[in-house]
C-alpha positions in Angstrom: 0.0 0.1 0.0 1.0 3.5 -0.5 1.4 5.9 2.5 -1.4 8.2 3.4 0.4 11.6 4.0 -2.6 12.8 5.8 -2.7 10.1 8.4 -1.8 11.7 11.6 -3.4 8.9 13.8 -1.0 6.2 13.3 -0.6 3.9 16.3 3.0 3.0 17.2 4.6 0.4 14.9 7.8 -1.6 14.4 9.3 -0.5 10.9 11.6 -2.5 8.7 13.2 -0.1 6.2 14.9 -1.3 2.8 14.7 -1.5 -0.9 14.1 -5.2 -0.5 14.6 -6.1 -4.0 14.5 -9.9 -4.1 13.3 -10.3 -0.5 16.3 -12.8 -0.1 17.4 -14.7 2.8 19.2 -11.7 4.2 16.1 -9.6 4.1 14.2 -12.5 5.6 16.5 -12.7 8.6 16.0 -8.8 9.0 12.2 -9.3 8.8 12.4 -12.3 11.1 14.1 -10.0 13.8 11.5 -7.2 13.3 8.6 -9.7 13.6 9.9 -11.1 16.8 10.2 -7.4 18.3 6.6 -6.6 16.9 5.3 -9.6 18.5 7.0 -9.1 21.9 5.7 -5.4 21.8 2.2 -6.3 20.4 2.8 -3.9 17.7 2.1 -3.9 13.9 5.3 -4.6 11.7 5.4 -2.2 8.7 7.9 -3.0 5.9 8.8 0.6 4.5 10.1 0.4 0.9 10.4 2.5 -2.1 9.0 2.7 -5.6 10.5 3.0 -8.2 13.7 1.4 -6.9 16.1 4.5 -6.3 18.6 2.9 -8.8 15.9 3.4 -11.5 15.4 7.0 -10.4 19.0 8.0 -10.7 19.9 5.9 -13.7 16.6 5.6 -15.7 18.7 4.5 -18.9 20.0 1.6 -17.2 19.3 -2.0 -18.2 16.4 -3.9 -16.4 17.7 -5.2 -12.9 14.6 -5.7 -10.7 14.5 -9.2 -9.2 11.0 -8.4 -7.7 8.7 -5.8 -9.3 6.4 -4.3 -6.8 3.6 -6.7 -6.8 6.0 -9.8 -6.3 7.9 -7.7 -3.8 4.9 -7.0 -1.6 3.9 -10.4 -1.8 7.2 -11.7 -0.6 7.4 -9.3 2.1 4.1 -10.2 3.6 5.1 -13.9 3.4 8.3 -13.0 5.3 6.3 -11.6 8.3 5.2 -7.9 7.3 1.8 -7.2 8.3 1.7 -4.1 6.1 3.9 -2.8 3.4 4.1 0.8 2.9 5.6 2.2 -0.3 7.1 5.7 -0.5 7.3 7.3 -3.9 10.8 7.9 -4.7 10.9 11.1 -6.6 12.9 14.2 -6.7 11.5 15.4 -3.3 12.3 12.0 -1.7 15.8 12.2 -3.1 16.4 15.8 -1.8 15.0 14.8 1.5 17.6 15.2 4.3 18.0 12.3 6.8 16.8 14.4 9.6 13.7 15.3 7.5 13.3 11.7 6.6 13.3 10.5 10.2 10.9 13.4 11.4 8.2 13.1 8.4 8.5 9.4 7.7 9.4 7.5 10.8 7.9 9.9 13.6 5.2 11.8 12.0 3.7 9.1 9.6 4.7 5.9 11.1 5.0 6.7 14.8 7.9 4.2 14.8 8.5 2.7 18.4 11.4 0.5 16.9 13.2 0.6 13.5 15.1 -2.5 12.0 17.4 -1.9 9.2 20.6 -3.7 7.5 23.8 -2.9 9.1 24.9 -1.0 5.8 21.7 1.0 5.5 22.1 4.6 4.4 19.2 7.2 3.7 18.6 10.7 3.0 20.2 13.1 0.5 23.6 12.0 -0.5 23.1 8.9 1.6 24.1 10.9 4.6 22.0 9.1 7.2 23.3 5.7 8.7 22.7 3.7 11.7 24.3 6.2 14.1 21.9 8.8 12.8 18.9 6.7 13.6 20.3 5.7 17.0 21.0 9.4 17.9 17.5 10.4 17.5 16.3 8.8 20.7 12.6 8.7 19.9 12.7 5.1 18.8 14.9 2.1 19.5 17.1 0.7 16.7 18.3 -2.7 15.5 21.0 -3.1 12.8 20.9 -6.6 11.4 23.9 -8.1 9.6 22.8 -10.0 6.4 23.2 -13.7 6.5 26.1 -15.3 4.6 26.2 -18.0 2.0 29.4 -19.4 0.7 31.3 -17.1 2.9 29.9 -14.1 1.4 26.9 -12.0 2.6 23.6 -12.7 0.8 22.8 -9.8 -1.4 20.5 -8.7 -4.3 23.6 -8.2 -6.4 24.7 -12.0 -6.0 21.1 -13.1 -6.8 21.3 -10.9 -10.0 24.5 -12.3 -11.0 23.3 -15.9 -10.6 20.1 -15.1 -12.8 22.3 -13.4 -15.4 24.2 -16.7 -16.0 21.1 -18.8 -16.0 21.9 -20.5 -12.6 18.4 -20.6 -11.2 19.3 -23.1 -8.4 22.1 -20.7 -7.0 19.6 -17.7 -7.3 16.9 -19.6 -5.5 19.3 -20.6 -2.8 20.2 -17.0 -2.1 16.6 -16.1 -2.3 15.1 -18.8 0.0 12.2 -19.2 -2.5 11.5 -19.9 -6.1 12.2 -16.8 -8.1 9.3 -15.9 -10.5 8.5 -13.6 -13.2 5.0 -11.9 -13.1 3.6 -10.2 -16.2 0.4 -9.7 -18.4 -0.1 -12.1 -21.4 0.1 -9.9 -24.7 -0.5 -10.7 -28.2 2.3 -12.0 -30.1 3.0 -13.0 -33.7 1.2 -16.3 -33.4 4.3 -18.0 -34.6 4.1 -20.6 -31.7 0.7 -21.6 -32.7 1.8 -22.0 -36.2 4.6 -24.4 -35.0 2.2 -26.4 -32.9 3.3 -24.9 -29.7 1.0 -22.0 -28.8 2.6 -19.7 -26.3 1.8 -17.1 -23.8 3.8 -14.1 -24.4 4.9 -11.8 -21.5 6.8 -8.6 -21.8 9.6 -8.5 -19.0 9.5 -4.7 -18.3 11.7 -3.9 -15.7 12.3 -7.3 -14.5 15.9 -8.5 -14.9 16.5 -10.8 -18.0 18.2 -14.0 -17.0 20.6 -15.7 -19.4 18.8 -16.0 -22.7 17.8 -19.6 -23.4 15.1 -22.3 -23.2 13.9 -23.0 -19.5 11.9 -25.7 -17.7 9.2 -23.8 -15.8 6.1 -23.8 -13.9 3.2 -21.4 -14.5 0.4 -20.2 -12.5 -2.5 -19.0 -14.6 -4.6 -17.9 -11.8 -6.2 -21.3 -11.3 -4.3 -22.3 -8.2 -2.3 -25.0 -10.1 1.4 -24.8 -11.0 1.4 -26.0 -14.7 4.4 -27.5 -16.5 5.8 -25.3 -19.2 8.8 -24.8 -21.7 9.8 -21.3 -21.9 12.0 -19.2 -24.3 13.5 -16.2 -22.7 15.4 -13.8 -25.1 15.4 -12.4 -28.6 14.4 -15.5 -30.7 17.4 -15.5 -33.0 15.3 -17.3 -35.6 13.0 -14.5 -36.0 15.1 -11.5 -34.7 13.2 -9.9 -32.0 15.0 -6.9 -30.6 13.6 -6.6 -27.2 13.9 -9.8 -24.9 10.7 -11.3 -23.9 9.2 -14.5 -22.4 7.2 -16.9 -24.4 5.9 -20.1 -22.6 4.2 -23.1 -23.9 2.2 -24.7 -21.1 2.0 -28.4 -21.4 -1.1 -29.2 -19.6 -3.2 -26.1 -20.0 -5.5 -24.9 -22.7 -7.4 -21.6 -22.6 -7.4 -18.0 -23.6 -4.9 -16.1 -21.3 -4.7 -12.7 -23.2 -4.8 -9.8 -20.7 -4.5 -12.2 -17.7 -1.5 -11.8 -15.2 0.5 -15.0 -14.9 3.4 -16.2 -12.8 6.3 -18.1 -14.4 8.9 -19.8 -12.1 12.0 -20.9 -14.2 13.5 -24.1 -12.6 16.3 -25.0 -14.8 18.0 -23.7 -18.0 17.9 -26.4 -20.7 19.9 -24.9 -23.4 21.1 -21.6 -25.0 19.1 -19.8 -27.8 19.9 -21.1 -31.1 19.2 -20.3 -34.9 18.3 -23.4 -36.8 18.8 -24.1 -40.4 14.9 -24.3 -41.0 11.4 -24.3 -39.4 11.5 -28.3 -39.3 14.8 -28.3 -37.4 13.3 -25.8 -34.9 10.1 -27.7 -34.5 12.2 -31.0 -33.7 14.2 -29.1 -31.1 11.0 -27.8 -29.6 9.6 -31.3 -29.3 12.7 -32.4 -27.5 12.5 -29.3 -25.1 9.0 -30.1 -24.3 9.9 -33.8 -23.6 12.8 -32.8 -21.4 10.3 -30.7 -19.4 8.0 -33.5 -19.1 10.7 -35.7 -17.6 12.3 -32.8 -15.3 8.9 -31.9 -13.7 6.5 -34.7 -12.5 
């Protein structure tokens, strides 16, 4: 939910602050600590986050990098213990807000923070001038700084998750996340080429979601019916047909129906192979049949 800037009747809260991109194991540990504090005090736990991601605001020309778009992030934050997710609009006004003003307006006036939980390297305010000591010095709330969990002798971080996705190592990304990474998007009309090849696909624009290594993936798909269906997905530019913007196309093995305009969730489980340009349509169809058969063997 967005913050109501006119709400001055806020009951005391425990506030966990962060960008929370990925809501990975490190974030989960922070939220677990915040949840324990909230439960001990009988208070509501609010996850305070920012949209768009500050990196997008400062570098709008950058390539897509989001592990979790807003809807997925909110779902994961609540699954990790947040009773409420408040979203701050990260705009120029927010970027220019001093650390002191951020504390006064956001934490004291709007959220009536009794306790604040952040990562040990948390910075905030204009020029990232605010840090843990700034929060602790305020005195109107208590502060916990949580050191992020480690995996393979290195802190779990959004950067490490992105690096794993960019090389197509879904298992490594999921191990860092602590949940199965997913792409969520609306099904749009494509060129109907999959239907002509005998494998009708649902096409999803990736938007600001990070594009994993281009290739063919075994996936599961939730079309909104409560079932995770098996699928074979192509993520990339389809070298046979020279699509310029990477997108996701998924053939769902055990589902038939009109999905246009619906929002679906796709969980890549394993990269099967790289994208490939074939000598002709028949060679492509033969490989697609192999891909679909492999998905059937990989996913019960």
